[in-house]
C-alpha positions as CSV (number, residue, x, y, z in Angstrom):
1,M,100.2,61.7,122.7
2,L,99.3,63.7,118.9
3,S,97.4,61.3,116.3
4,P,99.0,60.2,113.1
5,E,97.6,62.8,111.2
6,V,99.1,65.3,113.0
7,I,102.7,63.9,112.4
8,S,102.2,63.2,109.2
9,A,101.4,67.2,109.1
10,M,104.0,68.2,111.1
11,Y,106.7,66.3,109.1
12,P,105.6,65.8,105.6
13,E,107.4,63.3,103.1
14,G,111.3,64.4,102.9
15,S,111.5,66.0,106.4
16,T,115.2,66.0,107.3
17,L,114.1,67.4,110.7
18,P,116.3,65.3,113.2
19,E,114.6,63.3,116.1
20,W,115.6,65.1,118.9
21,D,114.1,68.1,116.8
22,R,110.5,66.3,116.5
23,E,110.5,65.7,120.4
24,D,110.7,68.9,121.2
25,A,108.4,70.4,118.7
26,E,105.4,67.8,119.5
27,K,106.0,69.2,123.5
28,M,105.5,72.4,121.8
29,V,102.6,71.3,119.7
30,E,101.2,69.6,123.0
31,E,101.6,72.3,125.6
32,V,100.0,75.2,123.6
33,V,96.6,72.7,122.4
34,D,96.5,72.2,126.4
35,S,96.8,75.4,127.1
36,W,94.4,77.3,124.2
37,L,92.7,74.7,122.5
38,A,89.7,73.8,125.1
39,L,89.2,78.0,126.1
40,D,89.2,79.2,121.8
41,Y,86.7,76.1,121.1
42,K,84.2,77.5,124.0
43,K,84.9,81.2,123.3
44,Y,85.5,81.2,119.2
45,D,83.6,80.4,116.0
46,F,86.1,78.6,113.7
47,V,86.8,80.6,110.1
48,A,90.4,79.5,109.1
49,V,93.3,78.1,109.7
50,E,96.7,78.6,107.4
51,T,94.8,80.4,104.8
52,D,96.8,83.1,102.2
53,Y,94.9,86.2,102.1
54,S,96.1,88.8,99.5
55,A,94.5,92.4,99.0
56,Y,95.6,95.6,98.8
57,G,99.2,94.9,97.3
58,M,100.4,92.3,100.1
59,H,99.4,88.5,101.0
60,G,99.5,87.1,104.1
61,V,99.3,83.5,105.5
62,I,97.0,83.7,108.4
63,D,97.5,80.9,111.5
64,L,94.5,81.2,112.6
65,L,90.5,83.6,112.0
66,L,88.4,83.0,114.4
67,R,85.2,84.7,115.3
68,D,84.2,86.2,118.6
69,K,81.0,84.3,119.5
70,E,80.1,86.9,121.9
71,S,81.1,90.3,120.2
72,Q,81.1,88.6,116.4
73,A,85.1,90.7,115.8
74,L,87.6,88.7,113.9
75,V,90.3,87.7,116.0
76,V,93.6,86.7,114.2
77,I,95.5,84.1,116.4
78,D,99.7,84.3,115.2
79,W,101.9,81.6,116.5
80,K,105.4,82.2,117.7
81,T,108.1,79.9,118.1
82,S,111.4,80.8,119.5
83,K,114.9,79.3,121.0
84,N,115.0,82.3,122.9
85,T,113.3,84.0,126.4
86,L,109.6,85.3,126.1
87,D,110.8,88.6,127.7
88,A,110.0,92.0,127.5
89,T,112.0,92.9,124.1
90,W,110.4,89.6,122.3
91,R,106.9,91.5,123.5
92,Q,107.9,94.9,122.0
93,R,109.3,93.5,119.1
94,L,106.4,92.0,118.0
95,V,103.9,95.1,119.3
96,D,106.0,97.1,117.5
97,S,106.0,95.5,114.4
98,Y,103.9,95.8,111.3
99,Q,102.7,92.0,110.9
100,W,99.9,92.9,113.2
101,R,98.9,95.8,111.8
102,M,98.9,94.1,108.3
103,Y,97.0,90.8,109.0
104,A,94.1,93.0,110.5
105,H,94.0,95.5,107.5
106,L,94.0,91.9,105.5
107,V,90.7,90.4,106.9
108,N,89.2,93.9,108.6
109,A,90.0,91.8,112.0
110,Q,89.6,94.0,115.3
111,K,91.9,91.6,117.6
112,V,95.7,89.9,116.6
113,I,96.5,87.5,119.1
114,Y,100.4,86.4,119.4
115,R,100.8,83.5,120.9
116,G,104.1,82.4,122.1
117,I,106.1,79.3,122.7
118,N,110.0,78.1,123.3
119,R,111.9,74.8,123.8
120,K,111.4,75.4,127.6
121,L,107.9,75.2,127.2
122,E,107.5,78.9,128.2
123,K,104.1,79.9,126.8
124,K,103.4,83.8,127.0
125,F,100.6,85.8,124.7
126,I,99.5,89.5,123.9
127,E,96.4,90.5,122.9
128,I,96.3,93.8,120.3
129,E,93.2,95.8,119.9
130,V,93.3,97.2,116.1
131,P,92.9,100.6,116.6
132,K,90.6,102.4,113.9
133,D,92.4,104.1,112.1
134,N,94.9,100.7,111.3
135,Y,94.1,101.5,108.1
136,I,95.3,104.6,107.3
137,V,99.0,103.6,108.7
138,V,98.6,100.3,107.0
139,E,97.9,102.0,103.3
140,R,100.6,104.5,103.8
141,Q,103.2,102.2,104.5
142,L,102.1,99.9,101.7
143,L,102.0,103.3,99.0
144,G,105.8,103.6,100.4
145,I,107.0,100.5,99.7
146,N,105.5,100.1,96.4
147,L,106.4,103.5,95.3
148,M,110.0,102.3,95.9
149,R,109.4,99.1,94.2
150,E,108.2,101.6,90.9
151,G,111.7,102.8,90.8
152,V,113.4,99.5,90.8
153,K,111.0,97.2,88.9
154,N,112.9,97.2,85.6
155,L,116.4,97.0,87.1
156,S,118.3,93.9,87.0
157,V,120.0,94.5,90.0
158,W,118.3,95.9,92.6
159,P,120.3,98.4,95.5
160,L,122.3,97.3,98.2
161,N,122.4,98.6,101.6
162,T,125.4,97.3,102.7
163,Q,124.8,98.1,106.5
164,S,122.5,95.4,106.3
165,C,124.5,92.6,105.8
166,Y,125.3,91.1,108.7
167,A,121.7,92.2,110.1
168,F,120.6,89.8,112.5
169,G,124.1,88.5,113.8
170,R,125.5,86.6,110.5
171,Q,126.1,86.8,106.9
172,C,123.6,87.5,103.9
173,P,123.6,84.3,102.2
174,Y,124.2,86.7,99.3
175,Y,127.2,88.7,100.3
176,L,130.0,87.4,98.2
177,D,127.9,88.4,95.2
178,C,126.8,91.8,96.5
179,Q,131.1,91.6,96.8
180,G,132.1,90.8,93.7
181,D,129.3,92.0,91.6
182,T,128.4,88.6,90.5
183,M,124.7,88.9,90.6
184,P,122.8,87.8,88.6
185,R,121.4,89.9,86.5
186,K,117.4,89.6,86.0
187,V,114.4,91.4,86.0
188,V,111.5,89.6,88.8
189,E,108.2,90.4,88.3
190,L,106.7,92.7,91.1
191,T,103.7,90.7,93.0
192,P,102.0,91.2,96.1
193,L,104.5,90.9,98.6
194,S,103.9,89.2,101.9
195,Y,105.2,90.7,105.5
196,S,108.3,89.1,105.7
197,Q,109.3,90.2,102.0
198,M,108.1,93.7,102.8
199,Q,110.9,93.8,105.7
200,D,113.7,92.3,103.2
201,F,113.0,94.9,100.5
202,L,113.2,97.7,103.5
203,L,116.6,95.8,104.9
204,C,117.6,95.5,101.3
205,P,116.3,95.7,98.1
206,E,118.9,93.4,96.6
207,R,118.6,90.9,99.4
208,C,114.5,90.7,98.4
209,R,115.3,90.6,94.3
210,R,117.5,87.6,95.4
211,R,115.0,85.9,97.2
212,R,112.3,86.5,94.7
213,I,115.1,84.5,92.0
214,D,116.1,81.7,95.2
215,P,112.5,81.2,96.8
216,Q,114.6,78.5,98.6
217,G,117.0,81.0,100.9
218,K,120.2,80.0,99.9
219,G,121.2,78.0,103.2
220,E,119.0,80.6,105.6
221,D,116.5,77.9,106.6
222,S,117.6,77.5,109.9
223,E,117.5,74.4,112.8
224,E,114.7,76.7,114.4
225,T,112.7,78.0,111.6
226,S,112.1,74.2,110.2
227,I,110.9,73.3,114.1
228,G,108.7,76.5,113.6
229,R,107.3,75.1,110.4
230,A,106.7,72.2,111.8
231,V,104.9,73.7,115.2
232,H,102.7,75.5,113.0
233,A,101.9,73.0,110.7
234,G,100.9,70.6,113.8
235,L,99.0,73.1,115.3
236,A,97.1,73.8,112.2
237,E,95.8,70.2,112.0
238,I,94.8,69.8,115.5
239,Y,92.5,73.2,115.0
240,Q,90.8,72.1,111.7
241,Q,90.1,68.9,113.1
242,A,88.4,70.6,116.0
243,F,86.9,72.9,115.0
244,T,85.1,71.0,112.0
245,L,84.3,67.5,113.1
């Protein structure tokens, strides 16, 4: 049974998550806690939870940052919720991702652990030892992206990649504007990018600009995203309480 403080963190005032989704989210939180909290408490010291780090022209909210009691190495924990099976494709997508590289670089972590759970309460984890040359790979990627951003920063509409209009199996929410050339004309200030914003920029620069103008996502907040947000908030509250009491 989750405490009232955890429930409040999961569903802030104004939350519209339906009751059946809340039940799934709470079961997912309880399953993660039962599986990993005691192990983490025994092996790690607490550093930070749900903290936004910014450096090198990027920023990222790290779900959980711990320090190994024995080696003193910093370890990033990243929670992944999914509606799908946590199969080999799920694993490979995360291993190939630049996210773990960028998060490790932000805090100089020596290990990144992805922990996944889905609605069926299937759990998987992936431990990645951060290579010593990680900073070279990340800084090269950041340099390339920032040079491209510098090239468009004074434009009121950024270049369109029409091959990505149906990326992820659904129509881009800005598709009709792009087809009709009715995008709002506005120059946006360049700020440090999150990993997801970097992916947006590489997918379609104009999509990235529109999301800056419309931070609510123009209808892109899916049911699964809302559940994932609730699970993350619940775990953050539990770990904060467990390690700081």
